[in-house]
C-alpha positions, 0 to 999 in steps of 0.5 A: 244776231241779224235776221239773215244769220238766224235764217241761215242757222235754221236752214243749216240745221234743217239741211243737216238734220235731214241728211242725218235722219236720212243716212245716219251721218252727214250733219257736218257735210250739209250744215258746215258749208252753210254755217261757216258763212255766218259763224267762225269755225270755233263756234260752227264745229262744236255746234255741228257736234251738238246738232249731230248728237241731237239728230241721231238721238231723235231718230234712234227710237224708230230704228233701234229694233232694226239695228244688228248690235252684234255688227256694231260693237267692234266699231264702237270699241275701236272708235272709243280707243281712237278718239282720245288719240286723235284729240291728242294729235291735234297739236302735232298733226296737220289736219289739212293732210288728213283731210286731203288724204281722206278726201281723195280716198272717198272720191276713189272708193265711192266712185269705184263702188258705185260703178261696180255692178256686182254686189260685194260681200268681203269677209276679210279680217272678221271682227278684228278688221271691223275694230281696226276700221273703227279705231282709224275712224275714231282717230280721224274723228278726234283729229278732224271730225271725220269719224264716219267715212272709213266705217261707212266705206267699209260697211259698203264693202262688207255688203251689209243691207240697209238696216245693218249699214244704218246701225253702224253709221248711226251708232258709231257716229253718235258714240264718237261724236258725243265723246269728242263733244265731251272731250272738247267741253272738258277741255274748255273748247266749247264757248257758252255762246254755242249753247245759245246757238244750239237752242236756236238750231234745235227745232230745225234739227229735229224737224229735218231729222224727222223728215229724213227718217221718213224718206229713209224708211221709204228707200230700197237697199239699192237706193239707200246705197246710192244715196250713201255713196253720193253723200260720200262723193260730195264729202270727198269733194268738199274735203279736197276743195277745202284742203287745196283751196286754203293753202 
């Protein structure tokens, strides 16, 4: 590879790792936009999955005690059921339609939640509703790598605090993306070259995740919520742009 390719690979790893360490999700949001300049999607997408798992694994020990696992398990069960279904839908469904739909949803809800000044704490549906959101997130994760947006929006609507939301973001995305990576590897979709690229990106991912985690611990509940909604808005904008601009 050329020097510029190495530089962009490391820069994408740093940016993706930082956002993942800060918010518990968002590696793809930051890294893919950089890596797709120098890598084809067949290499960039599995590389994002690997770096997401690395970044989230590296920050888990410092945050594990603050997570409320009783909130997370319905999302995990639903997500694990949904991932294989989403993977099977890849051949028959149109990912662009899903990306456009989810993108519009993110733009509307992230804007509405940001503009709403009254704190939300909706209890509707209890654990069953949480599991259903996890199931839908698992399907979207298996289909188009979009596991995070629905559980993240739902956690904000529930009105959970910073640590509760972070536990759901990080543990759900870690589980779903690791499962998706295992399924892709078992299906022969992960090329050997991706392993080499992951080794190159590894230091940048770890350094970025460490720096992001330091910033996370310094944020208040409100500022963390604003960061999450801002990232969701950017993610929605990117999905809509990608869907409309590639027809």
